[in-house]
C-alpha positions in Angstrom: 23.8 -53.2 18.6 20.9 -51.6 16.8 17.7 -51.4 18.8 14.4 -52.0 17.0 10.9 -52.3 18.2 7.6 -54.1 17.6 4.0 -52.9 17.7 1.1 -55.0 18.8 -2.3 -53.9 17.6 -5.7 -55.3 18.5 -9.1 -54.6 16.9 -12.4 -55.9 18.1 -16.0 -55.3 17.1 -19.3 -56.7 18.4 -23.0 -56.4 17.3 -25.9 -58.1 19.0 -29.5 -58.8 18.0 -31.6 -62.2 17.5 -33.4 -65.2 19.2 -31.7 -67.8 21.5 -31.7 -71.6 21.6 -29.9 -74.0 23.9 -26.1 -74.2 23.9 -24.9 -77.6 22.9 -21.4 -77.1 21.6 -18.7 -79.2 23.3 -15.8 -77.1 24.4 -12.3 -78.5 25.2 -10.9 -78.2 28.7 -8.0 -76.3 27.3 -10.3 -73.6 26.0 -12.2 -73.4 29.3 -9.0 -73.2 31.3 -7.6 -70.5 29.1 -10.9 -68.5 29.2 -10.7 -68.6 33.0 -7.1 -67.2 32.9 -8.1 -64.5 30.4 -11.1 -63.5 32.5 -8.8 -63.0 35.6 -6.6 -60.8 33.5 -9.6 -59.0 32.1 -10.7 -58.0 35.6 -7.1 -57.0 36.6 -6.9 -54.7 33.5 -10.3 -53.3 34.2 -9.1 -52.4 37.7 -6.4 -50.3 36.2 -8.5 -48.7 33.5 -11.4 -47.8 35.8 -9.6 -44.8 37.2 -10.2 -42.9 33.9 -13.3 -40.7 33.9 -16.5 -41.4 32.2 -17.5 -44.2 29.9 -15.2 -47.2 29.4 -15.2 -50.0 26.8 -12.4 -52.4 25.7 -11.8 -56.0 24.6 -9.7 -57.8 27.1 -9.7 -60.9 24.9 -8.1 -58.9 22.1 -5.4 -57.7 24.5 -4.8 -61.2 25.7 -4.6 -62.5 22.2 -2.1 -60.0 20.9 0.1 -60.3 24.0 0.0 -64.1 23.8 1.5 -63.9 20.3 4.2 -61.7 21.7 4.6 -64.2 24.6 5.4 -66.8 22.0 8.7 -65.1 21.3 9.5 -64.2 24.9 12.2 -65.9 27.0 13.6 -65.7 30.5 12.3 -63.1 33.0 10.3 -61.3 30.3 8.3 -64.5 29.6 7.8 -65.1 33.3 6.5 -61.6 33.8 4.1 -62.0 30.9 2.9 -65.3 32.2 2.1 -63.9 35.6 0.4 -60.7 34.4 -1.7 -62.4 31.8 -2.6 -65.1 34.4 -1.4 -68.0 32.1 -1.0 -71.3 33.8 1.2 -74.2 32.7 3.8 -74.3 30.0 3.9 -71.9 27.0 2.8 -74.7 24.8 -0.4 -75.2 26.9 -1.2 -71.5 26.5 -0.8 -71.4 22.8 -2.8 -74.7 22.5 -5.6 -73.1 24.6 -5.8 -70.1 22.2 -5.9 -72.5 19.2 -8.8 -74.3 21.0 -10.7 -71.1 21.6 -10.2 -70.1 18.0 -11.7 -73.4 16.8 -14.6 -72.9 19.1 -15.3 -69.3 17.9 -15.0 -70.5 14.3 -17.8 -73.0 15.1 -19.9 -70.3 16.6 -19.3 -68.3 13.4 -20.2 -71.2 11.2 -23.5 -71.7 13.1 -24.8 -68.7 11.2 -26.9 -67.2 14.0 -24.3 -64.6 15.0 -21.1 -63.3 13.4 -17.9 -63.7 15.4 -14.7 -63.1 13.4 -11.3 -63.2 15.1 -8.3 -62.4 13.0 -4.5 -62.0 13.7 -1.8 -60.6 11.6 2.0 -60.0 11.7 3.6 -57.1 9.8 7.4 -57.7 9.9 10.0 -55.3 8.4 11.0 -56.3 4.9 14.6 -57.5 4.6 15.3 -57.1 8.3 18.9 -57.7 9.5 17.5 -60.4 11.9 14.4 -61.8 10.2 11.7 -63.6 12.3 12.5 -67.2 13.0 10.7 -69.9 11.2 9.9 -71.7 14.4 8.2 -68.5 15.8 6.2 -68.0 12.5 5.1 -71.7 12.5 3.9 -71.5 16.1 1.8 -68.4 15.6 0.5 -69.6 12.3 -0.6 -72.9 13.8 -2.2 -71.6 17.0 -3.3 -68.1 16.0 -4.0 -68.4 12.3 -2.0 -65.3 11.6 -1.7 -63.5 8.2 1.9 -62.4 7.6 2.5 -59.4 5.4 6.0 -57.9 5.3 6.1 -54.1 4.9 8.8 -51.4 5.0 8.7 -49.2 8.1 12.0 -47.6 7.3 11.5 -46.3 3.7 7.8 -46.5 3.2 6.2 -46.0 6.6 3.0 -44.2 5.4 2.2 -47.1 3.0 2.9 -49.7 5.7 0.7 -47.8 8.2 -2.1 -47.4 5.6 -2.0 -51.2 4.8 -2.4 -52.1 8.5 -5.2 -49.6 9.0 -7.1 -51.0 6.0 -6.7 -54.5 7.3 -8.2 -53.6 10.7 -11.0 -51.6 9.0 -11.8 -54.6 6.8 -11.8 -57.1 9.7 -14.1 -54.9 11.9 -16.6 -53.9 9.2 -15.2 -50.3 9.1 -16.0 -49.8 12.8 -12.4 -49.4 13.7 -10.5 -47.1 11.3 -7.1 -45.5 11.6 -6.1 -47.7 14.5 -2.5 -46.3 14.0 -3.1 -42.6 13.7 0.5 -41.3 14.1 3.6 -42.2 12.1 5.5 -45.3 13.3 9.1 -44.9 14.4 11.6 -46.0 11.7 13.0 -48.5 14.3 9.7 -50.5 14.1 10.5 -54.1 13.1 7.2 -55.8 13.7 3.5 -54.9 14.3 1.2 -57.6 15.7 -2.5 -57.0 15.3 -5.6 -58.8 16.7 -9.1 -57.9 15.4 -12.4 -59.2 16.8 -15.9 -58.6 15.3 -19.2 -59.8 16.8 -22.6 -59.2 15.4 -25.8 -60.7 16.8 -29.4 -60.0 17.6 -31.2 -60.0 20.9 -33.1 -63.2 21.7 -36.0 -60.8 22.3 -35.7 -57.6 20.4 -37.0 -54.3 21.8 -40.0 -52.7 20.0 -38.7 -49.3 18.7 -42.1 -47.7 19.2 -41.8 -48.3 23.0 -38.5 -46.5 23.3 -39.0 -43.2 25.0 -36.8 -40.3 26.3 -36.5 -40.6 30.1 -34.2 -39.3 32.8 -30.8 -40.9 33.3 -29.0 -39.9 36.6 -25.3 -38.9 36.4 -23.6 -38.4 39.8 -22.4 -34.8 39.6 -24.8 -33.4 37.0 -28.5 -32.9 36.6 -30.4 -35.8 35.1 -30.1 -36.0 31.3 -32.7 -37.4 28.9 -31.8 -40.5 27.0 -33.8 -43.0 25.0 -34.8 -45.9 27.2 -35.9 -49.1 25.5 -38.4 -51.2 27.3 -40.1 -54.6 27.4 -41.4 -57.3 29.8 -39.9 -60.7 29.1 -38.2 -63.7 30.7 -34.5 -63.3 31.5 -31.9 -64.7 33.8 -32.0 -62.3 36.7 -30.6 -61.9 40.2 -30.1 -59.4 43.0 -26.7 -59.7 44.8 -24.3 -57.5 46.7 -26.3 -54.3 46.4 -26.9 -54.7 42.6 -29.4 -56.1 40.1 -28.0 -58.5 37.5 -29.5 -59.4 34.2 -28.5 -61.5 31.1 -29.5 -60.4 27.7 -28.9 -63.3 25.4 -28.2 -63.0 21.7 -29.6 -65.3 19.1 -29.0 -69.0 19.7 -27.8 -68.3 23.3 -24.1 -68.8 22.6 -23.2 -65.2 23.5 -24.9 -62.9 26.0 -24.5 -59.4 27.5 -24.5 -59.3 31.3 -25.4 -56.0 33.0 -24.5 -55.1 36.6 -26.7 -52.3 37.9 -25.8 -50.8 41.3 -28.7 -50.3 43.6 -27.3 -47.0 44.7 -27.4 -44.0 42.3 -24.2 -42.6 43.9 -20.7 -42.7 42.5 -19.8 -44.9 45.4 -22.4 -47.4 44.4 -20.7 -48.1 41.0 -17.2 -47.9 42.6 -18.3 -50.7 45.0 -19.3 -52.9 42.2 -16.0 -52.2 40.4 -14.1 -53.1 43.5 -15.9 -56.4 43.8 -15.3 -57.3 40.1 -13.3 -60.5 39.6 -13.5 -63.6 37.5 -14.6 -65.6 40.6 -17.2 -63.0 41.6 -18.7 -62.9 38.1 -19.1 -66.7 38.2 -20.8 -66.5 41.6 -23.2 -63.8 40.3 -24.0 -65.9 37.2 -24.6 -69.1 39.2 -27.2 -67.3 41.4 -29.2 -65.8 38.5 -32.6 -67.4 37.8 -34.9 -67.1 34.9 -37.9 -65.0 35.6 -40.2 -62.4 34.1 -38.6 -58.9 34.3 -39.8 -55.4 33.4 -36.7 -54.0 31.6 -35.8 -50.4 30.9 -32.4 -50.1 29.2 -30.7 -47.2 27.4 -29.6 -47.1 23.8 -26.0 -45.9 23.6 -23.0 -45.6 21.3 -19.4 -45.3 22.5 -15.9 -44.9 20.9 -13.0 -45.6 23.2 -9.3 -45.1 22.5 -6.9 -45.4 20.9 -5.6 -45.8 24.4 -2.0 -46.9 25.3 -2.0 -49.8 27.7 1.7 -49.6 28.6 1.2 -47.9 32.0 -1.7 -50.1 33.1 0.3 -53.2 32.2 3.4 -51.9 34.0 1.3 -51.4 37.1 0.3 -55.1 36.8 3.9 -56.1 36.8 4.8 -56.3 33.1 8.0 -54.3 33.2 10.9 -55.8 31.3 9.1 -56.2 28.0 9.1 -52.4 27.6 12.7 -51.8 28.4 15.3 -51.8 25.5 18.2 -54.0 26.4 16.3 -55.8 29.2 13.4 -57.2 27.2 14.1 -60.8 26.0 12.3 -61.7 22.8 15.0 -64.0 21.4 12.2 -66.4 20.4 11.2 -64.0 17.7 14.4 -63.3 15.8 17.2 -65.1 17.7 18.6 -61.9 19.1 18.0 -60.0 22.4 17.5 -56.7 20.5 13.7 -56.3 20.5 11.3 -54.7 23.0 7.7 -53.6 23.1 7.5 -49.9 22.2 3.8 -49.5 22.7 0.5 -51.4 22.9 -2.8 -49.6 22.4 -6.4 -50.4 21.7 -9.3 -48.7 20.0 -12.9 -49.9 20.7 -16.5 -49.2 19.6 -19.9 -50.3 20.8 -23.4 -49.5 19.9 -26.5 -50.9 21.7 -30.0 -50.5 20.2 -33.4 -52.2 19.9 -32.0 -55.0 17.6 -28.8 -55.7 19.6 -25.3 -54.5 20.1 -22.4 -53.6 17.8 -18.9 -53.4 19.3 -15.4 -53.3 18.0 -11.9 -53.0 19.5 -8.4 -53.0 18.1 -5.2 -53.3 20.0 -1.7 -52.6 18.7 1.6 -53.6 20.2 4.8 -52.0 18.9 8.0 -53.9 19.6 11.3 -52.0 19.3 14.8 -53.2 19.6 18.4 -52.2 20.2 19.2 -51.6 16.9 -37.8 -71.1 34.4 -40.1 -70.9 37.7 -43.7 -69.5 37.9 -44.1 -66.3 40.0 -47.2 -65.0 41.6 -45.5 -61.7 42.7 -45.1 -58.8 40.3 -42.0 -59.0 38.1 -39.0 -57.0 39.3 -38.2 -53.8 37.5 -34.7 -53.5 36.0 -34.4 -49.8 35.2 -31.0 -48.9 34.0 -31.3 -45.2 34.6 -27.9 -44.7 36.2 -24.3 -45.8 35.5 -23.8 -49.5 35.1 -21.2 -52.2 34.2 -21.6 -54.6 31.4 -19.7 -57.3 29.6 -20.2 -59.5 26.5 -19.4 -63.2 27.1 -19.2 -66.5 25.3 -21.4 -68.8 27.3 -19.8 -72.1 26.4 -16.3 -71.1 27.5 -17.1 -68.2 29.8 -14.7 -66.1 27.8 -15.3 -62.3 28.2 -14.9 -60.7 24.8 -15.8 -57.1 25.7 -16.4 -55.2 29.0 -17.0 -51.7 30.1 -19.2 -49.3 31.9 -21.8 -46.7 30.9 -21.7 -43.4 32.9 -23.3 -41.2 30.3 -25.3 -42.9 27.4 -25.5 -39.6 25.6 -21.7 -39.2 25.2 
């Protein structure tokens, strides 16, 4: 039996800057429940990726989305491992309906016009494959994920196929993610799945550029470096918990915010402690205890490119094993045969934070192969992010974490 493979790719981009109003959109229970599952997986994946040195930035939502499309074709033990690792609850149909509900919600956010939030999915199957994708699988991913389907030839025209996928990702991420697939794809590739996310918004309260000044930023094992620190005094949701300061920077219309977790300690152990505490439940506890108050903010400008990073080993450590093994993976739901496996899954991400807001992007690729407000009399607290910190960008209505990461060196 010939073994073939499939690639899953994810691309995500986010930009922030603008004023905020009250959140009024009604969100379905299915969307909220799935967002909670996705956030649990996000923290699990972060726990694996945190061991890398330096800055870190990725889109867990993009990873969940691409793997959910793959999950739609999984059967048996492969499907069960994916369900557990991705923290999905209930039946497969519930999971896919949840992603459809989230997609409708994000479409509403986009139509509101205050921010841009574009989420796109695509399938790139092998032309004239011996075992073509099943109509039932295609109908499911079209209905729930809104996929674009574009057959290509990985066997005889791989450079052209790869170029088309790269162009699609670049277009969906406003050219922030380019060459997501940098190396030639194996001739056994039979399917590439891609998710792309693009977000652009403006801070509720923009920072005045003329107030930005070069100031010291402490890095654990190096002398302090000089970085541009933005500054302003304004009202934010703020809290102090578990040896850290917490703050929410909302984007225009209040539908999406950046949350920052700043360890009190300037040591490497201080950030490591916050990373160890990180979980979906802990994030919710922190958010619940934050109150709106006046805060003196100092926050660095930064720009970061991350990836393209293979996620195979981190996912294996979480328990996703069979999907990557030829002959053991069971993706009969894709083409009716047990001859496909995931050859690779990787993501590339980008983020930039400045006085106007934040721009971020990420792309993930999976390759499947086969056989064949209170008044305060006291002075406002000072939130001075002059040392490594954690941050994530989150949809406030569903709680869905779109991007997350850490800044160790804003100058890199």
